[in-house]
C-alpha positions in Angstrom: 69.4 110.0 77.2 71.8 109.9 74.4 73.8 113.0 75.8 73.8 111.3 79.2 75.3 108.0 77.6 78.0 110.1 75.8 79.0 111.7 79.0 79.2 108.3 80.8 81.3 106.9 77.9 83.7 109.8 78.0 84.1 109.5 81.7 84.6 105.8 81.6 87.6 106.1 79.2 89.3 109.3 80.5 92.6 108.6 78.9 91.4 108.2 75.3 92.2 111.4 73.2 93.5 111.9 69.7 97.1 111.1 69.5 98.2 114.4 68.3 96.4 116.2 71.3 98.1 113.8 73.7 101.7 114.5 72.3 101.1 118.2 72.1 99.8 118.5 75.6 102.5 116.2 77.0 105.2 118.3 75.1 103.9 121.6 76.6 103.7 120.0 80.1 107.2 118.6 79.9 108.7 121.8 78.7 107.0 123.8 81.5 108.2 121.5 84.1 111.7 121.3 82.9 112.1 125.1 82.8 110.4 125.8 86.2 113.6 127.0 87.8 113.9 129.6 85.0 110.5 131.1 84.8 109.0 130.6 88.4 111.2 133.1 90.2 110.2 135.7 87.4 106.6 135.2 88.7 107.5 135.7 92.3 107.7 132.0 93.1 110.5 129.8 94.3 111.8 126.3 93.2 110.9 124.5 96.6 107.2 125.5 96.0 107.4 123.7 92.6 108.9 120.6 94.4 106.1 120.6 96.8 103.5 120.8 94.0 105.0 117.7 92.3 105.3 115.8 95.5 101.6 116.4 96.3 100.5 115.8 92.8 102.3 112.5 92.7 100.6 111.4 96.1 97.2 112.6 94.8 97.8 110.7 91.5 98.6 107.6 93.5 95.5 108.0 95.6 93.4 108.7 92.4 94.3 105.3 91.0 92.3 104.0 93.9 89.6 106.8 94.1 88.9 108.0 90.6 89.7 105.1 88.4 88.9 102.0 90.8 86.1 103.7 92.8 87.5 103.1 96.3 87.3 106.2 98.8 90.3 105.8 101.2 90.6 108.4 104.1 93.8 106.7 105.3 96.4 107.1 102.6 98.3 109.6 104.7 99.6 106.3 106.5 101.5 105.4 103.4 102.8 108.8 102.8 103.9 109.2 106.4 105.5 105.6 106.5 107.5 106.6 103.3 108.7 109.9 104.9 109.6 108.1 108.2 111.2 105.3 106.4 113.5 107.6 104.4 114.2 109.9 107.5 115.2 107.0 109.7 117.4 105.5 107.1 119.3 108.8 106.7 119.5 109.5 110.3 120.6 106.0 111.5 121.6 103.6 108.7 123.0 105.2 105.5 124.1 108.3 103.7 122.6 107.2 100.4 119.7 109.3 99.5 118.4 107.0 96.7 118.7 104.0 99.1 116.8 105.8 101.8 114.1 106.8 99.3 113.9 103.2 98.1 113.5 101.9 101.4 110.9 104.4 102.5 108.9 103.7 99.6 109.1 99.9 100.1 107.9 100.3 103.7 104.9 102.4 102.8 104.0 100.2 99.7 104.4 96.9 101.5 102.2 98.2 104.4 99.5 99.0 101.7 100.0 95.7 100.2 99.6 93.9 103.5 96.7 96.1 104.9 94.7 96.5 101.6 93.2 93.1 101.6 91.8 93.8 105.0 90.1 97.0 104.1 88.7 95.5 100.8 86.8 93.0 102.7 84.2 95.7 103.2 82.5 98.1 100.7 81.3 101.8 100.8 81.7 103.7 103.9 82.9 100.6 105.9 85.8 100.4 103.5 86.6 104.1 104.1 86.3 103.7 108.0 88.8 100.8 107.9 91.3 102.9 106.1 91.0 105.8 108.4 91.4 103.5 111.3 94.6 102.0 109.7 96.0 105.5 109.2 95.2 106.6 112.9 97.0 103.5 114.1 100.3 104.5 112.5 99.6 108.1 113.6 99.5 107.1 117.4 102.4 104.8 117.0 104.4 107.6 115.8 103.2 109.9 118.5 104.0 107.4 121.4 107.3 106.0 120.2 109.3 109.0 121.1 112.7 107.3 121.2 112.5 106.1 117.6 110.2 108.6 115.9 110.8 111.8 117.9 107.1 111.7 119.0 105.0 114.9 118.6 108.2 116.9 118.1 108.9 115.0 114.7 111.7 113.2 113.3 115.0 115.4 112.8 118.7 114.7 112.5 118.8 113.9 108.8 119.3 115.7 105.6 119.4 114.8 101.9 123.0 113.8 100.9 124.7 114.1 97.6 124.2 111.4 95.1 127.3 109.8 94.0 127.5 108.5 90.6 130.5 106.9 88.6 132.7 109.9 87.8 130.6 112.8 89.3 128.5 113.7 92.4 125.2 115.4 92.5 124.7 117.9 95.1 121.1 118.1 96.2 120.7 121.7 96.4 117.2 123.3 95.7 117.4 123.2 91.9 119.0 119.7 91.6 116.5 118.4 94.2 113.7 119.8 92.3 114.9 117.6 89.2 115.3 114.7 91.3 111.6 115.1 92.3 110.6 115.7 88.7 112.4 112.3 87.8 110.5 110.5 90.4 107.2 112.2 89.3 107.9 111.3 85.7 108.6 107.7 86.6 105.5 107.4 88.8 103.3 109.1 86.3 104.6 106.8 83.5 103.9 103.6 85.6 100.4 104.8 86.4 99.7 105.8 82.8 101.0 102.3 81.6 98.8 100.5 84.1 95.8 102.5 83.3 96.2 101.8 79.5 96.7 98.1 80.2 94.0 95.4 80.7 94.6 95.8 84.3 93.7 99.4 84.1 90.4 98.5 82.1 89.4 96.2 84.7 89.9 98.9 87.4 87.7 101.4 85.6 85.1 98.5 85.0 85.1 98.0 88.7 84.3 101.6 89.3 81.6 101.6 86.7 79.7 98.4 87.5 81.2 96.3 90.4 78.4 93.9 90.6 78.4 93.0 86.9 82.0 92.0 87.3 81.2 89.9 90.4 78.3 88.2 88.5 80.9 87.5 85.7 82.9 85.4 88.2 85.9 88.1 88.6 87.5 88.4 92.0 86.7 92.1 92.3 88.2 92.4 95.9 91.6 91.0 94.6 91.7 93.7 91.9 90.9 96.5 94.4 93.7 95.2 96.7 96.0 95.4 93.7 94.8 99.0 93.0 95.4 99.7 96.7 98.9 98.3 96.9 100.1 100.2 93.7 98.4 103.3 95.1 100.3 102.8 98.3 103.6 102.4 96.6 103.1 105.8 94.7 102.0 107.6 97.7 105.0 106.3 99.8 107.4 107.6 97.2 105.8 111.0 97.3 106.1 110.9 101.2 109.9 109.9 100.9 110.5 112.9 98.7 108.5 115.1 101.1 110.8 114.1 104.0 113.8 115.2 101.8 112.2 118.4 100.9 112.1 119.7 104.5 114.7 117.4 106.1 112.0 116.8 108.6 108.8 114.8 109.1 106.3 114.4 111.8 103.1 112.6 112.8 101.1 115.1 111.0 102.1 113.3 107.9 100.2 110.3 109.1 97.1 112.1 110.1 93.8 111.9 108.5 93.9 115.6 107.7 96.6 115.0 105.1 94.5 112.1 103.7 91.7 114.7 103.4 94.0 117.1 101.7 94.8 114.5 99.0 91.2 113.9 98.5 90.6 117.7 98.0 93.4 117.8 95.6 91.8 115.0 93.5 88.4 116.7 93.5 89.8 120.0 92.7 91.7 118.8 89.7 89.3 116.1 88.5 89.1 112.6 89.8 88.5 110.9 86.4 91.3 112.6 84.4 94.7 111.5 84.7 96.3 114.8 85.0 93.6 116.2 87.3 95.7 115.6 90.6 98.6 117.7 89.1 96.1 120.7 88.5 94.7 120.1 91.8 98.0 120.1 93.6 98.9 123.4 91.8 95.9 125.1 93.0 96.0 123.8 96.6 99.7 124.2 97.2 99.6 127.7 95.7 96.4 128.8 97.6 98.1 127.3 100.8 101.4 129.0 100.3 99.8 132.4 99.7 97.0 132.5 102.0 99.0 131.1 104.9 101.4 134.1 104.6 98.6 136.3 105.3 96.4 134.3 107.9 96.6 131.2 109.9 93.0 130.3 108.8 94.1 129.4 105.4 92.1 126.2 105.5 89.1 128.2 105.6 89.9 129.6 102.0 90.7 126.0 100.9 87.5 124.9 102.2 85.6 127.7 100.4 87.5 126.8 97.2 86.5 123.2 97.6 82.8 123.8 98.2 82.6 126.2 95.1 84.5 123.7 93.1 81.9 120.8 93.9 79.0 123.1 93.3 80.1 124.8 90.0 82.9 122.3 88.7 81.8 118.8 89.9 84.1 117.2 87.4 87.1 119.3 88.6 89.1 121.8 86.7 90.3 119.3 84.1 86.7 118.1 83.7 85.4 121.5 83.1 88.0 122.3 80.6 87.5 119.0 78.8 83.7 119.6 78.5 84.4 123.1 77.2 86.7 121.7 74.5 84.0 119.4 73.3 81.3 122.0 73.3 
């Protein structure tokens, strides 16, 4: 019983580690990410692959705020990813040549949609909550497919590209390497916001809801309001990732709104570890690399992803980060 209680305690406070361990791990991670364009090509990779890892990691970290730390299982977060992508693409195609403005607008569109629709979903619990989220996502998917004149329909949205960023006195041309650093800055800002929230009283309430929702309800806390707040914050972060994804390929399509993308984000969270802050980053690294390598060999790459997912759930139920954390404590 005592060992089980200890395990629950560690899972309930996944961000609490000795300060020196946090600093050392953060410094190593920062150095690795900052030097990616230098060492990744030496290993046979390419910089756009690293950009995709960070984009999916950011989206999964946003979802993980709701899933891993608040306890809400959403199958519809692709809606906010896709809205961010379409918002950014439409802005660049029709209204502005400012990349930063387009990203800001795309993020706002996806985030505000999550803010407005979250309270509808949180009226229900469990599987009903999940079904509402997937219904919302499919609604936006069919709008994108049918509204050919505006979204490009099934062919997707084209006719836009990332534009140079004009700063006072100099201009940043968003070629492959500089775009990676733009993604890295957005990833760092999004991670810092999520870290700050999770280490604040608000974040502690989110974790308490995950651990014992009924107890908080009995204490008179409006649990549905806090879940809606988590839903909204999650939506903004996922929309930011979607905006960057549109810039990565200079293209977006209804597939970025489809439930399959929501499923991929869930797989990333589970692979890396839902109750660990950096778990989605590790999960995105595994998912994107397996996808990139296997898809170059066969079109049935999702079969391999499915096998990796099943093996992870069976042998590493806490994800890769959960496994390494338990090994470090033993």
